[in-house]
N, C-alpha and C positions, 0 to 999 in steps of 0.2 A: 279193083286189084286187076291188071292187063295181064294177058296171059305170061305163064313166064316158068320153063323148069321147075319142075320142086318134084324131093322125095319127101313121104310124110308118112305119123304113125296115127294110127286110130288107136283106141283104147275104150275097153266095156265098160269100165270104170278105175278106179287108182289099183294100180298092180293085177287089174284084171283081163284078158285075152287081149292081143295086141297085132293089128296088121298092119303092115309096111309095102307104100305103094309108090305108084311114079307119075305125075302126071305132068301136063303142058299149061294144064289152067286149075289151079288148086282150091279154086273157090266154086267150081263148077264141081267137078268131082268130090270135093266131101260133100255137098247138096247132094248129089248122087246116093253117096254113101246114108247119109243120113236119113235120106227120102226112101231108104231100099231100091233104089231104081232099077236094079240088076239083081236079078238073087245070086246067092252064092254066101260065099262065109261073114262076108261082113255083117249079109240079114239075118244071116241064120244065127250067130252068137251075137245080136243085138253091138254090133262095132262100128259107136256114133261120132265118139269125141274124138276130135283133134288136138290130139296131147304133143306133138312135137311135128316139123318140118322144117327144112331147108331148101333154099330158092338158088338156083344154078343158071350159070351164063348159056348154057344149051342141055339139052337133051342125051346127047352122049354122057356130058359131066352126070348129070341126072341118076341113069338108067345105073353109072358106076356105082356111084356110091348108095343106092339101093339095091345094089350087087353086095356091097361091102355091110350093110347094114342090115338087110339078110341074112348072111352068111356068120354073124355075131353070132351071142348067145342071150337068152332073154334077159338076163341079167346087166349086159353090156347095151341092151335096149333100156331099161328101165333107167341106168346107168344115164344114157344119151340124151331123155327125155327129162330127167331129173336139173341136169344142166342149164335144160332153157326154161323149163317148167315144174317147181320144185311144187306145186299145190296141186300137179296136174288138172290145172283148171283148161276146160274147153276153149281151145284158141279160135273157134270159128268166126264169131263176132267181131275179135281182133282183127281180121283180114277184109271185114267188109268196113271198117272206117267208122 
């Protein structure tokens, strides 16, 4: 997958702890989360499963959308995830082709 701005949500498990982020390289960034490359929230809470993502044309749009998602309630995030991924499967492997 070529570099492209994206917003993503990771989960520790179905209805578990959620993390929302933004990146220009989704495959690389999710790999970093999965392998606890950077100490922090996702490594502490074992939030490694990619359950939602959106691709954007530019970083400004992606950052704006990330802020909208983060400002929403947990229930809104869960509904957003379940519109794309009702079974909460880890989408990371699908990015790799």
